[in-house]
Steps between C-alpha positions, in 0.01 A plus 500: 500500500798594707651216700364221278758245389569470128701247299756606239700222332401263781617739772251644747505878531335683783433872463649741567809362326833651397538439127764573239388549142753434227410704199670404173521807277641584159845650569453762227194635685627449854508865610143570390379170641661571837322837513168331418561239771566781748176672392309173539636442851421859597142464372462189718649692797796262519840634611757496221740210534637425153835329451691420185525131419678295240539555125422225251801347331412678176448831683148527363322466835558621853339419834355751744428373852220660699449419868146552632281395790174364360209543738256266324428305181314792342805724542722231347272453200454872439869587527604204285252596228613864499869411488442254214326772292808726494646527148842332488417247775545153351450278805393540860615242754 
């Protein structure tokens, strides 16, 4: 439900909340992954706000940062699950 507090890593979140996902992707697939992330955000009716992050030391991985406003826990769970399913996404923080 919207407005209910939620705990993440001991911190209390109250929805709506501004959130930044950090998506660790395979650098070799970055372009295609970014397009899939954009498609995912569009399907969830979330404005595109994707920023390039850091590269791993080996250059194998790269971070994409996505800023969103999550309205409720259901939105958070649904978006997180859809982002994690994208081929080339290794971790979602």
